[in-house]
C-alpha positions in Angstrom: 111.3 -83.8 81.6 107.3 -84.3 81.4 104.9 -82.0 80.2 104.3 -81.1 84.5 108.5 -79.7 84.1 108.3 -78.3 81.0 104.5 -76.3 81.8 106.8 -75.0 85.0 109.3 -73.7 83.7 107.3 -71.7 81.1 104.7 -70.5 83.6 107.8 -69.2 86.1 110.3 -67.8 83.8 107.7 -67.2 80.9 104.6 -66.3 81.7 105.8 -63.9 84.4 107.7 -61.5 81.3 106.1 -58.1 81.8 107.5 -55.5 79.1 109.8 -55.9 76.6 113.2 -53.8 75.5 114.5 -53.7 72.5 118.2 -53.5 71.3 119.3 -53.0 67.7 120.9 -50.1 65.2 117.9 -51.5 62.6 115.0 -50.0 64.7 113.8 -47.2 65.1 112.7 -46.1 68.8 108.7 -44.9 69.4 110.0 -41.5 69.1 111.2 -42.1 65.3 108.3 -44.0 64.7 106.0 -40.5 65.2 108.4 -38.8 62.4 108.1 -38.3 58.6 108.1 -41.8 56.1 111.4 -40.0 54.7 113.0 -39.7 58.5 111.7 -43.6 58.5 114.1 -44.7 55.8 117.4 -44.1 57.5 117.1 -46.9 59.9 116.6 -50.5 57.6 114.5 -52.4 59.7 111.6 -50.3 60.8 109.2 -52.9 59.7 110.4 -55.5 61.2 111.0 -53.1 64.7 106.9 -52.1 63.7 106.3 -55.9 63.8 108.0 -57.0 66.8 106.2 -54.5 68.5 102.7 -55.0 67.3 102.8 -58.9 68.7 104.1 -58.1 72.0 101.4 -55.4 72.4 98.9 -58.6 71.3 100.6 -60.3 74.0 100.2 -57.8 76.6 104.2 -57.1 77.1 104.4 -53.4 77.4 107.1 -52.8 74.5 109.8 -50.1 74.2 112.9 -50.1 71.8 115.9 -48.4 71.5 118.6 -48.4 68.9 121.4 -47.0 70.2 124.6 -47.5 72.8 127.2 -45.7 74.3 129.8 -47.5 75.6 129.7 -46.6 79.5 126.2 -46.3 79.5 125.3 -47.2 82.4 121.5 -45.6 82.7 121.0 -47.5 79.6 121.5 -50.5 80.8 119.5 -50.5 84.1 116.4 -49.1 81.8 117.7 -52.1 79.7 117.4 -54.1 83.5 114.1 -52.8 84.4 112.5 -54.6 82.2 111.7 -58.2 82.0 113.1 -59.0 78.6 115.6 -58.0 76.8 115.9 -58.5 72.8 119.5 -57.5 71.9 120.8 -57.6 68.8 124.1 -59.1 69.1 126.2 -55.9 66.1 124.6 -52.6 67.1 127.1 -51.1 65.2 126.4 -50.8 61.0 130.0 -52.5 61.2 128.3 -55.9 61.3 131.7 -57.6 63.2 131.9 -55.2 65.7 129.6 -57.3 68.9 131.6 -54.8 71.3 128.4 -53.0 72.1 126.6 -56.1 73.1 129.1 -57.4 75.1 128.9 -54.6 77.6 125.6 -54.6 77.7 126.2 -58.2 78.8 128.3 -58.3 81.0 126.8 -55.2 82.7 123.6 -57.4 82.8 125.5 -60.0 84.0 127.3 -58.3 86.6 124.2 -56.9 88.1 122.1 -57.6 92.1 118.9 -58.8 89.5 117.9 -61.1 87.4 117.9 -60.5 83.7 116.8 -62.2 81.5 117.7 -62.3 77.5 117.2 -62.7 73.9 120.0 -62.2 71.8 119.2 -61.9 68.6 121.2 -61.6 65.7 121.5 -62.8 61.5 124.5 -64.6 62.5 124.6 -67.5 60.5 126.9 -69.7 63.4 125.3 -69.3 66.7 128.3 -71.6 68.6 130.7 -68.5 67.7 128.3 -66.1 69.4 127.7 -68.4 71.8 131.3 -68.5 72.0 131.7 -65.0 71.8 129.4 -64.3 74.4 131.0 -66.7 77.0 134.8 -65.8 76.4 133.8 -62.3 77.3 131.5 -63.7 81.1 134.6 -65.6 81.6 136.9 -63.2 82.9 139.2 -65.5 85.5 140.7 -66.7 82.4 143.5 -64.7 81.6 146.8 -66.8 80.5 149.3 -64.6 81.6 148.4 -64.3 85.4 148.0 -68.2 85.0 151.2 -68.9 83.7 153.2 -66.3 85.7 152.8 -69.2 89.1 154.1 -72.2 86.6 157.9 -70.7 86.0 159.1 -72.9 84.5 155.8 -73.4 81.3 156.1 -69.1 81.5 159.4 -69.1 80.7 158.5 -72.2 77.9 156.0 -70.3 76.3 157.3 -66.8 76.5 160.6 -68.2 74.4 158.8 -70.2 72.0 157.7 -69.8 68.6 156.1 -72.7 67.7 152.5 -72.1 68.9 151.5 -70.6 65.5 152.0 -74.6 64.4 149.3 -76.2 67.1 145.6 -76.3 66.1 142.6 -74.5 66.8 141.0 -76.2 69.6 137.7 -77.7 68.7 134.3 -75.2 69.8 132.9 -78.5 72.1 136.2 -78.2 74.0 136.4 -74.5 74.0 132.5 -74.6 74.8 133.5 -77.6 78.1 136.3 -75.3 79.0 134.1 -72.2 78.9 131.9 -73.8 81.4 133.8 -76.7 83.5 137.6 -75.8 83.4 140.6 -77.5 82.8 138.7 -80.5 84.4 135.5 -79.8 82.3 137.3 -80.9 78.9 137.6 -84.3 78.4 140.0 -86.9 78.3 140.7 -87.1 74.6 140.3 -83.4 73.9 142.8 -83.1 76.5 145.5 -85.8 75.3 145.1 -84.3 72.1 146.4 -80.9 72.8 149.2 -82.2 74.8 150.6 -84.6 72.6 150.5 -81.3 69.7 152.4 -80.0 72.7 154.8 -82.2 73.4 155.6 -83.0 70.6 156.7 -79.0 69.2 158.7 -79.0 72.5 156.6 -78.0 75.3 158.8 -77.9 78.6 156.6 -78.7 81.8 154.1 -79.8 83.1 151.8 -80.4 79.6 148.7 -80.0 82.2 149.8 -76.8 82.3 150.5 -76.0 78.9 147.3 -78.0 77.6 145.4 -74.7 80.3 147.7 -72.3 78.8 146.6 -72.8 75.4 142.8 -72.9 75.7 143.0 -69.7 77.8 144.7 -68.3 74.9 142.5 -68.7 72.6 139.2 -67.5 75.1 141.4 -64.3 75.3 141.0 -64.0 71.0 137.6 -63.8 72.1 137.5 -61.3 74.9 137.3 -57.2 74.3 139.0 -54.9 77.1 137.8 -54.8 81.2 133.7 -53.0 81.0 134.6 -50.2 83.7 133.2 -50.2 86.8 132.8 -54.2 86.3 134.4 -56.5 88.7 136.5 -58.8 86.8 137.3 -61.2 90.1 135.4 -63.2 91.5 132.8 -65.6 91.1 132.0 -66.1 87.0 130.9 -69.8 87.1 129.0 -70.7 83.9 126.4 -73.1 82.2 125.5 -73.3 78.8 124.7 -75.4 76.3 124.5 -75.6 72.6 124.1 -78.0 69.8 123.3 -77.8 66.1 119.8 -77.8 65.7 119.5 -77.4 69.0 118.6 -74.6 71.5 121.6 -72.4 72.3 121.7 -70.7 75.8 124.5 -70.2 78.8 123.6 -68.7 82.3 125.9 -66.5 84.5 125.0 -65.4 87.4 121.9 -62.5 87.0 122.1 -63.7 83.9 119.7 -66.0 81.2 120.5 -65.5 77.8 119.5 -67.2 74.5 120.9 -67.3 71.2 118.3 -67.2 68.6 118.9 -66.7 65.2 116.3 -63.5 63.7 113.0 -65.6 60.9 110.7 -62.9 59.6 107.5 -65.4 59.8 105.6 -65.0 63.0 108.8 -63.7 64.7 108.0 -62.7 68.5 106.1 -66.7 67.6 109.7 -67.9 66.4 111.7 -65.9 69.4 109.4 -66.8 72.5 109.9 -70.2 71.1 113.6 -70.3 71.1 113.5 -68.8 75.1 111.1 -71.5 75.7 113.6 -74.0 74.0 116.5 -72.7 75.8 115.0 -72.8 79.7 114.2 -75.9 78.9 117.6 -77.2 77.4 118.3 -75.3 80.8 116.6 -77.7 83.5 116.5 -76.1 86.2 116.0 -77.6 89.6 113.2 -77.6 91.2 115.1 -75.4 94.2 116.4 -72.7 90.7 112.2 -73.2 90.0 110.6 -72.8 93.6 112.9 -69.7 94.4 111.9 -67.7 90.8 108.7 -68.7 91.5 109.1 -67.1 95.0 110.2 -64.1 93.3 107.6 -63.7 91.1 105.2 -63.4 94.3 106.7 -60.5 95.9 107.2 -59.0 91.9 103.5 -59.4 91.7 101.9 -59.1 94.7 100.8 -55.4 96.6 102.0 -56.9 100.2 101.9 -52.5 101.0 98.6 -52.0 99.8 97.5 -55.2 101.3 95.4 -54.5 104.8 96.6 -57.4 106.2 99.7 -56.9 106.5 100.7 -53.0 106.7 98.5 -50.3 104.3 95.4 -50.7 107.3 96.5 -46.7 108.5 96.2 -48.7 112.6 99.4 -51.1 112.0 100.8 -48.3 110.6 100.4 -46.5 113.2 101.2 -49.5 115.6 104.9 -49.0 113.6 105.0 -46.1 113.5 105.3 -45.9 117.3 107.2 -49.1 117.5 109.9 -47.2 115.3 110.3 -43.7 117.3 110.2 -46.0 120.6 112.8 -47.3 119.2 114.9 -44.1 118.1 114.0 -42.9 122.0 115.5 -45.5 123.7 118.4 -45.7 121.4 118.8 -42.2 120.1 120.0 -44.9 116.6 118.6 -44.4 113.8 119.6 -47.2 111.6 119.7 -49.2 114.4 115.9 -48.3 114.7 115.2 -48.5 110.7 117.0 -52.0 110.7 114.7 -53.0 113.9 111.7 -52.3 111.9 113.1 -54.0 108.5 113.5 -57.2 110.8 109.9 -57.6 112.2 108.8 -56.6 108.4 110.7 -59.0 106.5 109.8 -61.7 109.0 106.0 -61.0 108.8 107.0 -61.6 105.0 108.6 -64.9 105.9 105.4 -66.1 107.1 103.2 -64.7 104.9 105.4 -66.3 101.6 105.7 -70.3 103.8 101.9 -69.5 104.2 100.8 -68.8 101.0 98.5 -72.1 99.9 99.7 -71.8 95.5 103.2 -71.2 96.5 102.9 -74.3 98.0 100.2 -76.6 96.0 103.0 -75.1 92.4 105.7 -76.3 95.0 104.0 -79.7 95.6 103.6 -80.9 92.1 106.5 -79.5 90.3 108.8 -81.8 93.0 106.4 -84.8 92.2 106.5 -84.6 89.1 110.4 -84.6 89.1 110.9 -86.8 91.8 109.1 -89.4 88.9 111.0 -89.0 86.4 114.6 -89.5 88.1 112.7 -92.3 90.6 116.0 -94.3 90.9 118.4 -91.7 90.9 117.4 -89.6 93.8 116.8 -93.0 95.7 120.3 -94.8 95.7 122.6 -96.1 98.7 124.5 -92.7 98.5 123.3 -89.6 99.6 125.8 -87.0 97.7 124.9 -89.0 94.6 120.8 -88.6 94.8 121.2 -84.7 95.7 124.0 -84.2 92.8 120.2 -85.5 90.7 117.8 -83.5 92.0 119.9 -80.4 91.6 120.1 -81.2 87.5 124.8 -81.8 88.7 126.0 -84.4 87.2 129.3 -85.3 87.9 131.4 -86.0 91.4 131.2 -83.7 94.6 133.3 -83.4 97.7 131.2 -84.7 100.6 132.7 -83.3 103.0 132.5 -80.0 100.8 128.7 -80.1 100.4 127.8 -80.8 103.8 130.5 -78.0 104.9 128.7 -76.0 103.0 124.8 -76.6 104.1 125.7 -76.3 107.8 127.2 -72.9 107.0 124.4 -72.0 105.1 121.5 -73.4 107.5 122.7 -72.1 110.9 125.0 -68.8 109.4 124.3 -65.7 107.4 126.3 -62.5 106.1 126.6 -59.7 108.5 125.5 -56.6 107.4 124.5 -55.5 110.7 125.6 -51.7 112.0 126.2 -53.6 115.5 127.2 -56.7 117.0 124.7 -59.0 118.8 124.4 -62.5 119.6 125.9 -65.0 118.2 128.6 -62.6 116.2 131.9 -64.6 115.8 134.5 -62.6 115.7 138.7 -62.6 114.9 142.0 -60.7 115.6 143.4 -62.5 112.7 144.6 -64.9 115.3 142.2 -66.3 117.5 137.4 -66.5 117.4 134.9 -65.9 119.7 131.1 -65.9 119.6 129.9 -62.7 121.6 127.0 -64.6 123.9 125.5 -61.8 125.9 122.4 -60.7 125.3 121.4 -59.0 122.0 119.5 -56.1 124.7 122.5 -55.3 126.2 124.0 -54.3 122.7 122.4 -50.8 122.0 123.2 -48.2 121.8 120.8 -46.2 125.0 122.7 -46.5 128.3 120.9 -49.2 131.0 119.0 -48.6 133.6 119.1 -45.9 135.9 119.7 -47.7 138.6 122.8 -50.0 136.9 125.2 -46.6 137.4 128.4 -48.6 136.9 127.2 -49.4 132.8 125.6 -46.1 133.3 129.4 -44.4 134.6 130.7 -46.9 130.8 127.9 -46.1 128.6 128.8 -46.5 125.3 130.9 -49.0 126.4 129.6 -51.8 127.1 130.7 -55.1 129.2 130.2 -58.4 127.0 130.7 -62.2 127.6 132.1 -63.2 124.6 132.7 -67.5 124.3 136.5 -68.0 122.8 136.2 -70.6 120.1 139.0 -73.1 118.8 139.8 -73.8 115.2 139.5 -77.6 114.3 139.7 -79.7 110.6 136.6 -79.9 109.2 136.1 -83.2 108.9 136.0 -83.1 113.4 133.3 -80.7 113.1 131.4 -82.7 110.6 131.5 -85.6 112.7 130.3 -83.7 115.4 127.4 -81.8 113.6 124.9 -82.8 115.1 125.6 -82.0 118.2 125.4 -78.4 118.5 129.0 -78.6 119.5 130.3 -76.5 116.4 129.6 -73.2 114.1 130.7 -74.1 110.1 131.6 -70.6 108.6 133.2 -70.0 104.9 135.4 -66.5 104.9 135.1 -65.9 100.5 136.3 -69.1 100.5 137.6 -71.6 102.9 136.4 -73.6 105.0 136.1 -72.0 109.4 134.9 -74.7 111.2 135.6 -73.6 115.0 134.4 -75.5 117.5 132.3 -73.9 120.8 131.4 -76.4 123.0 134.5 -77.7 124.7 134.4 -81.6 123.3 134.2 -83.3 127.0 132.9 -81.7 129.1 130.4 -79.6 126.3 130.8 -76.3 128.4 131.7 -73.2 126.5 135.2 -70.4 127.8 133.9 -67.6 128.1 135.5 -64.0 128.3 135.0 -60.5 128.6 135.4 -57.4 126.1 134.7 -54.0 126.8 133.2 -52.6 123.4 133.8 -49.7 122.3 130.5 -47.2 120.9 127.7 -50.3 122.1 129.7 -52.2 119.5 128.6 -49.8 116.3 130.2 -51.7 113.0 132.2 -50.1 110.5 133.1 -51.5 106.9 134.6 -50.6 104.0 134.6 -51.4 100.4 135.8 -55.2 100.4 136.1 -55.9 103.5 134.8 -57.6 106.3 133.1 -55.0 109.1 134.5 -54.3 112.0 135.0 -53.1 115.5 136.6 -52.1 118.4 136.7 -52.7 121.4 138.9 -54.0 125.0 140.0 -57.0 125.3 141.4 -58.7 129.4 143.6 -61.6 128.7 146.6 -63.0 130.4 149.6 -62.0 128.2 152.2 -63.3 131.3 151.3 -66.3 132.4 153.6 -65.6 135.4 151.4 -61.6 136.4 147.6 -60.9 136.5 145.4 -60.3 134.5 145.6 -57.1 132.8 143.4 -54.8 129.5 144.7 -54.8 127.1 144.8 -51.4 125.1 141.6 -50.9 122.4 141.4 -53.2 119.3 140.2 -53.9 116.1 138.6 -56.8 115.7 137.3 -58.2 112.6 133.5 -60.1 111.8 133.3 -63.5 110.4 130.0 -64.0 110.3 127.1 -64.1 112.1 124.7 -67.1 113.5 120.9 -67.5 112.2 119.0 -66.4 115.3 117.8 -69.8 116.5 120.9 -71.1 116.7 122.0 -67.4 118.2 119.0 -68.5 120.8 121.1 -71.9 121.4 124.7 -70.8 122.1 123.0 -67.9 124.4 120.1 -70.3 126.7 123.5 -73.0 126.6 126.1 -70.3 127.8 123.1 -69.2 130.9 122.8 -72.5 132.3 127.2 -72.9 132.0 126.7 -69.5 134.1 124.1 -70.7 135.8 125.6 -74.2 137.5 125.9 -74.3 141.1 128.5 -76.4 142.9 127.9 -79.4 145.4 130.3 -81.6 146.9 130.0 -85.5 147.3 132.3 -88.2 148.0 132.5 -90.8 146.0 133.0 -94.4 148.2 135.7 -96.9 147.8 
């Protein structure tokens, strides 16, 4: 990339750093530095610690130092997380072969909801070994036993053979390919070579399965036991690269890790140059740079102290009046807080999107990237163009990409205290979408004159349209007609037809929701609510109220999409039937 791109990466990811946390068992911590010379002699590298501290201070970066870490010390990891840059020694024990403490810290940081920038600062001769150790421990999804249990023939051979020791260890390059791209990321020659060796020792079953099992076994050799409190399932996608004389880096969820060898000459310059080189080699795409810059703006701007937003007393009184009125009407404190948060975030959204400096920054970076990529983003293959812009080499399933895009544009994760317009829910077999106005789903009673509604309160009568589960390709072909909802349930695609294909009409049904549609959340499970459904269980009998049931929320349409469905459904109920007779 060009100098403009490199400067943008440095500005976004390095210039935004405001504090440093050094973790090294050879360093005295700050309180130790004020003690006697005899006390300081207990530490191997007090001079290096002092030099690093001074140099970071010269760069206007406040610096803290810690020299111990107890396994399971969540509070210390939280202290680290609050610093923008963490400089971590890879061996935090006198035993220079034990990296378990550093690995635990990195695992906890990667599992954090926050973005953490880490420099693993080490004396290790082979940085590639450090890279592989860290990568293996960040990929908790490569369990060899669980994998083999899914393949009976291969599992049986694996458990009975005594020949595995005859196999050559995979090369570092092959291991790196596997750790970052799974079995599909490993080069064909490497897979063939391993497969040939396995066949030569009598491997029984699918050679591809056995190749993957061998690679997983070699990952396991580097792994430490699971860390308590860190989820070992879910997304563990890993990016990373290393070259003999180039940067070594890893990016996993909320953590960017640069691996830099210790150097006694101008250490801070050396360390920060290593971080810069790693970030440039990472090649964050335009969207990653833009989102990071938005995050920087949120952290640096004092929105709460801006008189145009919240610090003006009259505005605060006005918002407080709004909050109290919500409490008086609904009597539901959580819903009232949600309403105020929504208003504040909407204000922040407009403020950020209108930020001139952010727009100018984005414009310059995008212009430079487009110029650099040139023909790579102007071919007759739109998905390939998008892959080039995203700095994502390889082939992608166009259907998956477009479904995920439509899902992102039109839906959001449901986290409200009550169902509302556009909430998609299911009983496990059928699907519906709430099409009653949001104001009908509040905790407050309806107007005094609405006797029936008041008698039902807090049970609310709502309308929900029945949705039809269709196949992905059909939903994508008709996506621009606005007749479908694109939901993702965990990793499963759920394309739902909202309006009937031929007539474009909805299929409304009546539900009586309990407690005004209040939702309940349980760890690891979707939100649920209770309702009574009016349905015909037997075609020969009259419709009847089905007993109280629990429904699960699948997702939520974004506000403007939900409003559109509400409008079209309202038009359906406002239709007028007229009579005409067709002539011969």
